[in-house]
C-alpha positions as a LaTeX table, in Angstrom:
\begin{tabular}{lrrr}
\hline
Residue & $x$ (\AA) & $y$ (\AA) & $z$ (\AA) \\
\hline
Met1 & 42.30 & $-71.89$ & 16.21 \\
Arg2 & 40.25 & $-72.09$ & 12.80 \\
Lys3 & 43.10 & $-69.57$ & 11.26 \\
Glu4 & 45.92 & $-71.73$ & 12.18 \\
Asn5 & 44.05 & $-75.08$ & 11.37 \\
Ser6 & 43.05 & $-73.96$ & 7.73 \\
Thr7 & 46.29 & $-72.34$ & 6.98 \\
Tyr8 & 48.01 & $-75.89$ & 7.55 \\
Ile9 & 45.26 & $-77.48$ & 5.46 \\
Arg10 & 46.16 & $-75.05$ & 2.47 \\
Ser11 & 49.93 & $-75.72$ & 2.94 \\
Trp12 & 49.24 & $-79.56$ & 3.30 \\
Phe13 & 47.22 & $-80.02$ & 0.33 \\
Gly14 & 48.53 & $-77.25$ & $-2.03$ \\
Leu15 & 50.64 & $-80.08$ & $-3.57$ \\
Ser16 & 47.99 & $-82.23$ & $-4.02$ \\
Val17 & 46.28 & $-79.45$ & $-5.77$ \\
Val18 & 49.34 & $-78.77$ & $-7.98$ \\
Gly19 & 49.86 & $-82.84$ & $-8.61$ \\
Ile20 & 46.21 & $-83.24$ & $-9.68$ \\
Leu21 & 47.00 & $-80.18$ & $-12.06$ \\
Leu22 & 50.15 & $-81.72$ & $-13.38$ \\
Leu23 & 47.98 & $-85.09$ & $-14.19$ \\
Leu24 & 45.15 & $-83.25$ & $-15.90$ \\
Thr25 & 47.41 & $-81.08$ & $-18.18$ \\
Gly26 & 51.05 & $-82.25$ & $-18.32$ \\
Cys27 & 50.75 & $-84.80$ & $-20.69$ \\
Asp28 & 48.61 & $-82.82$ & $-23.07$ \\
Leu29 & 50.70 & $-80.12$ & $-22.86$ \\
Ile30 & 53.87 & $-82.10$ & $-24.25$ \\
Gln31 & 51.52 & $-83.98$ & $-26.50$ \\
Phe32 & 50.72 & $-80.58$ & $-28.33$ \\
Lys33 & 53.96 & $-79.39$ & $-28.40$ \\
Thr34 & 55.28 & $-82.76$ & $-30.01$ \\
Glu35 & 52.47 & $-83.12$ & $-32.32$ \\
Thr36 & 53.07 & $-85.09$ & $-35.79$ \\
Thr37 & 51.29 & $-84.44$ & $-39.14$ \\
Ala38 & 50.34 & $-87.85$ & $-39.49$ \\
Ser39 & 49.49 & $-90.75$ & $-37.27$ \\
Asp40 & 52.62 & $-93.44$ & $-36.57$ \\
Pro41 & 51.68 & $-96.48$ & $-38.58$ \\
Ala42 & 52.86 & $-98.90$ & $-35.73$ \\
Arg43 & 50.16 & $-97.87$ & $-33.38$ \\
Val44 & 46.27 & $-97.25$ & $-33.79$ \\
Pro45 & 45.00 & $-93.79$ & $-33.32$ \\
Val46 & 41.76 & $-93.35$ & $-31.65$ \\
Ala47 & 41.03 & $-89.70$ & $-31.80$ \\
Arg48 & 42.71 & $-86.67$ & $-33.57$ \\
Val49 & 42.45 & $-83.12$ & $-33.18$ \\
Asn50 & 43.98 & $-81.42$ & $-36.19$ \\
Arg51 & 47.65 & $-82.69$ & $-36.20$ \\
Ala52 & 47.44 & $-84.28$ & $-32.56$ \\
Tyr53 & 46.63 & $-87.85$ & $-32.15$ \\
Leu54 & 45.63 & $-89.89$ & $-29.25$ \\
Tyr55 & 46.70 & $-93.47$ & $-29.70$ \\
Lys56 & 45.12 & $-96.59$ & $-28.45$ \\
Asp57 & 48.16 & $-97.74$ & $-26.33$ \\
Glu58 & 47.92 & $-94.34$ & $-24.41$ \\
Leu59 & 44.40 & $-95.46$ & $-22.92$ \\
Ser60 & 45.99 & $-98.83$ & $-21.13$ \\
Gly61 & 44.85 & $-98.14$ & $-17.43$ \\
Ile62 & 41.88 & $-95.82$ & $-18.25$ \\
Val63 & 39.51 & $-98.84$ & $-17.26$ \\
Pro64 & 39.99 & $-101.24$ & $-14.26$ \\
Ala65 & 40.49 & $-104.97$ & $-14.56$ \\
Gly66 & 37.20 & $-106.60$ & $-14.43$ \\
Ala67 & 35.13 & $-103.70$ & $-15.40$ \\
Met68 & 31.56 & $-104.73$ & $-16.97$ \\
Lys69 & 31.77 & $-103.99$ & $-20.71$ \\
Glu70 & 29.22 & $-101.14$ & $-20.33$ \\
Asp71 & 30.99 & $-99.18$ & $-17.82$ \\
Ser72 & 34.48 & $-99.58$ & $-19.85$ \\
Thr73 & 32.81 & $-98.16$ & $-23.04$ \\
Val74 & 31.34 & $-95.00$ & $-20.89$ \\
Arg75 & 34.70 & $-94.68$ & $-19.24$ \\
Met76 & 36.62 & $-94.66$ & $-22.28$ \\
Glu77 & 34.29 & $-92.48$ & $-23.96$ \\
Ala78 & 34.89 & $-89.97$ & $-21.32$ \\
Tyr79 & 38.41 & $-89.85$ & $-21.72$ \\
Ile80 & 38.46 & $-89.39$ & $-25.37$ \\
Asn81 & 35.80 & $-86.95$ & $-25.31$ \\
Ser82 & 38.04 & $-84.78$ & $-22.68$ \\
Trp83 & 41.46 & $-85.56$ & $-24.51$ \\
Ile84 & 39.68 & $-83.76$ & $-27.42$ \\
Arg85 & 38.51 & $-80.85$ & $-25.46$ \\
Lys86 & 41.61 & $-80.28$ & $-24.00$ \\
Gln87 & 43.53 & $-80.69$ & $-27.17$ \\
Leu88 & 40.92 & $-78.19$ & $-28.94$ \\
Leu89 & 41.66 & $-75.58$ & $-25.71$ \\
Leu90 & 45.16 & $-75.85$ & $-26.08$ \\
Gln91 & 45.49 & $-75.25$ & $-29.85$ \\
Glu92 & 43.03 & $-72.55$ & $-29.50$ \\
Ala93 & 45.45 & $-70.69$ & $-27.17$ \\
Ala94 & 48.30 & $-71.32$ & $-29.35$ \\
Arg95 & 46.69 & $-69.19$ & $-31.59$ \\
Lys96 & 45.51 & $-66.31$ & $-29.76$ \\
Ile97 & 48.48 & $-65.86$ & $-27.57$ \\
Asp98 & 52.06 & $-66.44$ & $-27.42$ \\
Ile99 & 53.22 & $-69.35$ & $-25.34$ \\
Asn100 & 56.54 & $-69.24$ & $-23.81$ \\
Glu101 & 57.07 & $-72.94$ & $-24.37$ \\
Ala102 & 60.25 & $-72.94$ & $-22.09$ \\
Glu103 & 58.65 & $-71.43$ & $-19.01$ \\
Val104 & 55.60 & $-74.20$ & $-19.61$ \\
Glu105 & 58.31 & $-77.09$ & $-19.60$ \\
Arg106 & 59.66 & $-75.23$ & $-16.26$ \\
Lys107 & 56.58 & $-75.34$ & $-14.79$ \\
Ile108 & 55.68 & $-78.97$ & $-15.69$ \\
Leu109 & 58.91 & $-80.15$ & $-14.18$ \\
Asp110 & 58.21 & $-77.99$ & $-11.21$ \\
Tyr111 & 54.81 & $-79.78$ & $-10.71$ \\
Arg112 & 56.18 & $-82.84$ & $-10.88$ \\
Tyr113 & 58.99 & $-82.71$ & $-8.60$ \\
Ser114 & 56.45 & $-80.99$ & $-6.15$ \\
Leu115 & 54.04 & $-84.23$ & $-6.82$ \\
Ile116 & 56.74 & $-86.87$ & $-6.13$ \\
Ala117 & 57.92 & $-84.81$ & $-3.08$ \\
Tyr118 & 54.54 & $-84.41$ & $-1.57$ \\
Glu119 & 53.72 & $-88.43$ & $-2.27$ \\
Tyr120 & 57.17 & $-88.99$ & $-0.76$ \\
Gln121 & 56.04 & $-86.91$ & 2.32 \\
Ala122 & 52.93 & $-88.68$ & 2.56 \\
Phe123 & 54.39 & $-91.88$ & 2.83 \\
Tyr124 & 57.01 & $-90.98$ & 5.41 \\
Ile125 & 54.04 & $-89.31$ & 7.66 \\
Arg126 & 51.80 & $-92.73$ & 7.35 \\
Gln127 & 54.91 & $-94.63$ & 8.56 \\
Asn128 & 56.19 & $-92.16$ & 11.24 \\
Leu129 & 53.05 & $-90.49$ & 12.64 \\
Asp130 & 52.21 & $-91.23$ & 16.22 \\
Thr131 & 48.36 & $-90.39$ & 16.45 \\
Ala132 & 47.96 & $-91.01$ & 20.03 \\
Ile133 & 46.77 & $-88.06$ & 21.64 \\
Thr134 & 46.49 & $-87.95$ & 25.57 \\
Ala135 & 43.80 & $-86.14$ & 27.37 \\
Lys136 & 46.51 & $-84.40$ & 29.16 \\
Glu137 & 48.12 & $-83.36$ & 26.04 \\
Ile138 & 44.72 & $-81.83$ & 24.84 \\
Glu139 & 43.80 & $-80.10$ & 28.18 \\
Gln140 & 47.38 & $-78.55$ & 28.02 \\
Tyr141 & 47.09 & $-77.14$ & 24.50 \\
Tyr142 & 43.58 & $-75.95$ & 25.42 \\
Lys143 & 45.16 & $-74.26$ & 28.78 \\
Asp144 & 47.94 & $-72.62$ & 26.40 \\
Asn145 & 45.61 & $-71.36$ & 23.84 \\
Leu146 & 42.65 & $-70.29$ & 25.41 \\
Asp147 & 42.59 & $-67.13$ & 23.29 \\
Asn148 & 42.08 & $-69.17$ & 20.25 \\
Phe149 & 39.15 & $-70.93$ & 21.43 \\
Ile150 & 36.87 & $-67.69$ & 22.24 \\
Leu151 & 33.06 & $-69.04$ & 21.31 \\
Lys152 & 31.61 & $-67.28$ & 17.89 \\
Gln153 & 27.98 & $-68.74$ & 18.81 \\
Asn154 & 25.73 & $-69.60$ & 22.04 \\
Ile155 & 25.89 & $-73.12$ & 23.04 \\
Val156 & 24.15 & $-75.31$ & 25.48 \\
Arg157 & 23.82 & $-78.58$ & 27.06 \\
Ala158 & 20.36 & $-79.13$ & 26.67 \\
Thr159 & 17.31 & $-81.32$ & 26.49 \\
Phe160 & 14.97 & $-80.01$ & 23.46 \\
Ile161 & 11.77 & $-82.04$ & 22.04 \\
Lys162 & 9.72 & $-81.49$ & 19.33 \\
Val163 & 6.10 & $-83.61$ & 19.35 \\
Pro164 & 3.17 & $-83.29$ & 17.05 \\
Lys165 & 0.10 & $-82.07$ & 19.30 \\
Thr166 & $-1.41$ & $-85.29$ & 18.66 \\
Ala167 & 0.91 & $-87.58$ & 20.32 \\
Pro168 & $-0.60$ & $-89.13$ & 23.53 \\
Arg169 & 0.51 & $-87.84$ & 27.06 \\
Thr170 & 2.11 & $-84.74$ & 25.84 \\
Asn171 & 1.40 & $-83.17$ & 29.36 \\
Lys172 & 3.66 & $-85.86$ & 31.00 \\
Val173 & 6.62 & $-84.87$ & 29.05 \\
Lys174 & 8.08 & $-82.05$ & 31.24 \\
Asp175 & 7.67 & $-84.09$ & 34.51 \\
Leu176 & 10.04 & $-86.62$ & 32.50 \\
Ile177 & 12.02 & $-84.10$ & 31.28 \\
Phe178 & 12.92 & $-82.74$ & 34.81 \\
Ser179 & 12.88 & $-86.29$ & 36.69 \\
Thr180 & 16.24 & $-87.54$ & 37.68 \\
Lys181 & 15.10 & $-91.43$ & 38.02 \\
Asp182 & 16.59 & $-93.73$ & 35.67 \\
Lys183 & 13.34 & $-95.50$ & 34.78 \\
Asp184 & 11.81 & $-91.89$ & 34.16 \\
Lys185 & 14.74 & $-91.09$ & 31.88 \\
Asp186 & 14.39 & $-94.46$ & 30.11 \\
Glu187 & 10.72 & $-93.66$ & 29.56 \\
Leu188 & 11.25 & $-90.19$ & 27.82 \\
Lys189 & 13.96 & $-91.67$ & 25.59 \\
Ser190 & 11.24 & $-94.30$ & 24.53 \\
Tyr191 & 8.88 & $-91.68$ & 24.16 \\
Cys192 & 10.86 & $-89.45$ & 22.06 \\
Leu193 & 11.61 & $-92.61$ & 19.74 \\
Ser194 & 8.20 & $-93.38$ & 19.54 \\
Phe195 & 6.67 & $-89.82$ & 18.77 \\
Ser196 & 9.00 & $-87.11$ & 18.64 \\
Thr197 & 9.92 & $-85.59$ & 15.25 \\
Ala198 & 13.06 & $-84.14$ & 16.65 \\
Tyr199 & 14.63 & $-84.40$ & 19.80 \\
His200 & 17.95 & $-84.36$ & 21.93 \\
Leu201 & 18.39 & $-85.63$ & 25.16 \\
Val202 & 20.97 & $-84.00$ & 27.60 \\
Asp203 & 24.16 & $-85.33$ & 28.08 \\
Ser204 & 27.77 & $-84.13$ & 28.01 \\
Thr205 & 27.64 & $-82.89$ & 24.43 \\
Trp206 & 27.45 & $-79.20$ & 23.75 \\
Met207 & 25.48 & $-77.92$ & 20.96 \\
Val208 & 25.16 & $-74.82$ & 19.05 \\
Phe209 & 21.88 & $-73.35$ & 20.28 \\
Asp210 & 20.60 & $-72.29$ & 17.02 \\
Glu211 & 21.21 & $-75.74$ & 15.57 \\
Leu212 & 19.29 & $-77.43$ & 18.34 \\
Val213 & 16.41 & $-75.21$ & 18.15 \\
Lys214 & 16.45 & $-75.19$ & 14.25 \\
Ala215 & 13.00 & $-75.38$ & 12.79 \\
Ser216 & 11.09 & $-74.36$ & 15.80 \\
Pro217 & 9.66 & $-70.84$ & 16.81 \\
Leu218 & 12.54 & $-70.49$ & 19.48 \\
Val219 & 14.64 & $-69.72$ & 16.52 \\
Glu220 & 13.03 & $-66.47$ & 16.04 \\
Ile221 & 13.82 & $-65.20$ & 19.85 \\
Pro222 & 15.35 & $-62.06$ & 19.12 \\
Asn223 & 17.59 & $-61.61$ & 22.24 \\
Lys224 & 18.67 & $-65.54$ & 22.58 \\
Ile225 & 21.48 & $-64.44$ & 25.16 \\
Gln226 & 18.80 & $-62.86$ & 27.62 \\
Phe227 & 16.68 & $-65.74$ & 26.86 \\
Leu228 & 19.17 & $-68.58$ & 28.03 \\
Lys229 & 19.95 & $-66.57$ & 31.49 \\
Thr230 & 16.31 & $-66.32$ & 32.19 \\
Asn231 & 14.77 & $-69.42$ & 30.80 \\
Pro232 & 16.23 & $-72.83$ & 32.11 \\
Tyr233 & 13.05 & $-74.17$ & 30.76 \\
Tyr234 & 10.56 & $-73.03$ & 28.19 \\
Asp235 & 7.65 & $-74.56$ & 25.95 \\
Thr236 & 5.98 & $-73.46$ & 23.19 \\
Ser237 & 3.52 & $-74.33$ & 20.27 \\
Asp238 & 3.00 & $-73.56$ & 16.75 \\
Asp239 & $-0.12$ & $-74.74$ & 14.72 \\
Ala240 & 1.17 & $-78.38$ & 14.33 \\
Tyr241 & 3.85 & $-79.11$ & 17.11 \\
Leu242 & 4.84 & $-78.83$ & 20.62 \\
Tyr243 & 8.12 & $-77.90$ & 21.84 \\
Phe244 & 9.98 & $-78.40$ & 25.08 \\
Leu245 & 13.48 & $-76.96$ & 25.94 \\
Arg246 & 15.36 & $-77.28$ & 29.28 \\
Val247 & 18.95 & $-75.72$ & 29.37 \\
Lys248 & 20.98 & $-77.72$ & 32.10 \\
Glu249 & 24.38 & $-75.35$ & 30.98 \\
Tyr250 & 24.97 & $-72.47$ & 28.53 \\
Arg251 & 27.93 & $-70.65$ & 27.11 \\
Ile252 & 27.47 & $-67.09$ & 25.63 \\
Ser253 & 29.11 & $-66.10$ & 22.55 \\
Asp254 & 32.54 & $-64.08$ & 22.95 \\
Asn255 & 33.53 & $-66.37$ & 25.81 \\
Ile256 & 35.70 & $-69.13$ & 26.12 \\
Ser257 & 34.50 & $-72.39$ & 24.95 \\
Pro258 & 34.37 & $-75.42$ & 27.21 \\
Leu259 & 36.94 & $-77.85$ & 26.51 \\
Glu260 & 34.43 & $-80.36$ & 25.67 \\
Phe261 & 33.46 & $-78.28$ & 22.75 \\
Val262 & 36.60 & $-77.93$ & 20.88 \\
Arg263 & 38.10 & $-81.30$ & 22.00 \\
Asp264 & 37.79 & $-82.76$ & 18.87 \\
Asp265 & 39.66 & $-79.72$ & 17.32 \\
Ile266 & 42.43 & $-79.61$ & 19.51 \\
Arg267 & 43.24 & $-83.35$ & 18.50 \\
Thr268 & 43.08 & $-82.45$ & 14.67 \\
Ile269 & 45.47 & $-79.28$ & 15.56 \\
Ile270 & 47.75 & $-81.63$ & 17.40 \\
Leu271 & 48.19 & $-84.27$ & 14.76 \\
Asn272 & 48.13 & $-81.60$ & 11.78 \\
Lys273 & 51.23 & $-80.17$ & 14.01 \\
Arg274 & 52.70 & $-83.38$ & 13.99 \\
Lys275 & 52.46 & $-83.94$ & 10.61 \\
Val276 & 54.14 & $-80.51$ & 9.81 \\
Ala277 & 57.09 & $-81.38$ & 12.48 \\
Leu278 & 57.37 & $-84.75$ & 10.37 \\
Ala279 & 57.60 & $-83.43$ & 6.90 \\
Lys280 & 60.08 & $-80.66$ & 8.43 \\
Arg281 & 62.28 & $-83.44$ & 9.77 \\
Leu282 & 62.51 & $-85.44$ & 6.93 \\
Glu283 & 63.17 & $-82.46$ & 4.78 \\
Asp284 & 66.24 & $-81.58$ & 7.49 \\
Asp285 & 67.56 & $-85.36$ & 7.16 \\
Val286 & 67.56 & $-85.40$ & 3.59 \\
Tyr287 & 69.58 & $-82.35$ & 3.27 \\
Asn288 & 72.06 & $-82.83$ & 6.34 \\
Thr289 & 72.44 & $-86.53$ & 4.84 \\
Ala290 & 73.09 & $-84.90$ & 1.35 \\
Val291 & 75.70 & $-82.22$ & 3.34 \\
Gln292 & 77.51 & $-84.93$ & 5.07 \\
Gln293 & 78.02 & $-87.26$ & 2.13 \\
Lys294 & 78.63 & $-84.08$ & $-0.43$ \\
Glu295 & 76.24 & $-85.01$ & $-2.69$ \\
Phe296 & 75.55 & $-81.42$ & $-4.57$ \\
Glu297 & 77.53 & $-78.40$ & $-4.84$ \\
Ile298 & 76.58 & $-74.90$ & $-5.88$ \\
Ile299 & 78.96 & $-74.27$ & $-8.67$ \\
Lys300 & 79.75 & $-70.53$ & $-8.79$ \\
\hline
\end{tabular}
């Protein structure tokens, strides 16, 4: 499951990273190549690195409309300093290594095409993505891919409460934890809100056991699997605090995760699969239309 999801994320955002690289470096590379020996008299230069100039008109859009004067100055100075650093690095590179200008230009064009394609794909997906996912779809995906949902950690549905030793009525906490009466449940919640420094009351939520009991002596338990199997209730203390734990359900690592624990992950996976399918459909539709209308040919 994790591998499948991360593979999609890498492929989906790869073009975005390429686009950012284009925005950061593409214009500077072109400007370095076409540098002049003197500034254009019709344009106002604001910075120079040897024979490369940055002109005032190139700063258009750097500062958003309505920005405070101080913010505008800071933003402008930051951009100019960034331009200078890039130019210095590029010019240093030109002196120290052989640069294949044709290859650089080809890569810049590739980055540009990739960025435009990515932006169009993102627009198309936003317009066409069905984000509604039914419980039945999630359950079916879960059943079809059980091997992808093996637990890496122990998880529990449990009540955990940490209270200072100085808190009142601590001798009543255990009874409240085990009570099934609504008024006692309400009293326990109110008690936790008033006196506990950390708490989680049992509900339908599954939690990683180590995360639930972090910053408590229970973290140091050497054999947590055996502990969970033999301790439906456990309390302990340290110098300053009392700790109460009641485990209602548990699942051991290397077993199949309960559906509720991975429901959100499955929802994300299904959405990602739909995005990939839409991107592929867009590419195929554009290509097939071009074939039918004879918009391209391979010249041999």
